[in-house]
N, C-alpha and C positions, 0 to 999 in steps of 0.2 A: 160382944164377947162370943156369942154363938158362931158368928162367921169367922172370927179370928182363930179360935182354938176349939171349936165344937167337935171336930172330927178327932182330935187328940184326947179329949176328955170324956166325951159321951160315947156309949157303945154303938156299934154297927149301924142299924137303920136310922137311928136318931142323929148320929154325927155325920153320916155320909153326905146329906144335903148341904151341910155347912161348907164342906170341901168343894162341892160343885158350885155353890154360890161364890165362894172366894175365887176359884179359878175363872169363872165367867166374868167377875168384876175385874180381876187383874187383866184378862184379855181385852176387855172393853177399854180400860184405861190405857193400856199399851198401844191399842190400835189408834188412839187419838194422835199419837206422835210417832208414827212408824219410821220415818226417815229424818228425824230431827238431827240437825247438824248445827254446831255453834256458828254464829255469824262472824265471830272474830277468830283470828289466828293468833293464839297467845304466844307462839314461838316464832312468828314471822319476823319480827324486828331482830331477834337474836340470830336467826338463820341468815338474814340479809347482812348483818354485821360480820358474821363469820365468812360469808361469801366475799364480801368486800375486802376483808383482811387477807383471805387466801389469794385473791386476784392481785393485791398490792405487792405480794412477795415474788 
């Protein structure tokens, strides 16, 4: 609870470290997957079907 909402509930010097800890943890977690891209193309089949339909006309 302290890390999640400490800076919003607790005054000044007591709450400030919770914000710093939260920002550091968020940065660390985000840095684990900086360039994550899905391995699948969910619209690929639809796009190919549209292209085939357009070429057939």
